[in-house]
N, C-alpha and C positions, 0 to 999 in steps of 0.2 A: 504494500500500500504506500502511495506517495504521501509525504508529509503535507498536512494542511496548515492553516494559519496558527492554530493552537500549538501544534508541534514545532512550527518555525519559531514561535515566540520563546520556546525553551532553548532554541539553538543559537539565537542571536543575542547580543548584549543590549537589545532595545525591547521596549514593551509598549503596549498601547498604540497610539497613532504613529509612533516612530518605528514600529515594526512594519516595514513597507511592503513586504511580500505576502501574497495570499496563499500560494500553493506551489509545491514543486511539481512540475509536469513531466519531467524525465531527469534521470541522472545515471551516471556510471562512474567508473574510477577516474575518468578524465574530463567529464563535463557535467554541468547542471543547467537545467532550464526551469525557470520559475515564471509564475504569472503574478501580476499586481493590478490592483484597481486603478482606474483612470485617476491621475492626480488632478484634483480640482482646487478651487480657491480656498477651501478649508484645510488643505494639506498642511502638515506642520512645517514644511519647508517653503511654502508659498510666500512670495514677495510681490507686493503691488498687483495682486490679482492673478499672478501666474507662478508656476513652479519652474524655476530656472533649469535648463537642460543639464547643468553641472550636477544637479541632484541625482542624475542617473548614476553617478559614481557611488553614491550611497546605496542605491539599489544593488549595484554590482558587488559592493563590499558585503552586503548582507547575504547575497547569493553565495559568495565565496565562504562565508562563515557557516552557512547551512551545509554546503558541500563538505567542508572540513569536518563538521560534526557527523555527517553521514559516513564519511570515510573512516572516522575514528570510532564509529558506533557509540558516540558520546551522548549523554543526556543533558548536556548544557554547553554553553559556549566555551571555547578554549580562550584563555587569557592571551590577549595580543592587541595589536593596534594597526590601523591602516597606516603604513609607513611611507608609501610613495605612490603617486599616480604618474603614469608615463604615457606619452603619445595619445593623450585624450583628444578626441575629435568631437566637437559639438556640432550637430547638424542644424541646430536652430537655437534661438535665444532661450525659448521656453518649450516645455512640453506642449504639444498642440491641444488647444481647447476642443473638446468633443472628439478627441482622438481615440477614445475607448481604452480597453485594458492594455496593459503593458506586457511585453515579452522580455524577460531578462535572462541572458545566457552568459555563462562563464566557462572558460576552458582552462584547466589546470596545466600550466606550462612547466612547473617545477615545484618541488616540495622537499624541505629538509627539516631537521629538528629546530632550526632557527626561524623558519618562515616559509612562505609560499608566494608564487607568482601566478597570476591569472590574466588572460586576455578576456575582454568582455564586450558585449554589445547590448544595448537597450533600444527597443523599438515600440512604437505605438501603432497597432494595427498595420504592421509591415513597413511603416515609415521610420527610418532610423532617427534616433534621438541623440545617441552618443555611443562612442566606442573607445577602446583604449586598453591599457594594461594597469594592473594594480599589484602592489606588493604588500603583504601582511607580515609583520614581525611578531613572532610569538614571545610571550613572557617566558623567562627561564622557569623550568619545572620547579614547583614549590614556592613560586612568587606570584602574586596577583597581577 
């Protein structure tokens, strides 16, 4: 069974409206695909009536956290932080209004005890919003 929002909230370090993903639609050892509700004006990252496209990086970071938890068969998020964003390409200033649900995909490019690297893309009904790569640095074992 694919994780739903309730399961995702246990896998990411965010809760409530800051847990941006609704469901995992597919995953394997190298990839994850998630869905998310259309970001509207009430979105926690909305500014001046729109959600900036750069917020797609947070969607991707949450997808990578869920993927890591699934790989580790963990029941909670692993201590770490988004350390770097690279080659981020924003296809618009904001998420499109009325664009519908989001598709968030991340591909694991490398993983060590110190962290992981993912390529990602976020789209709204097939229209690209953002793509790039992100690096997550894990906290040393035994430290928060």
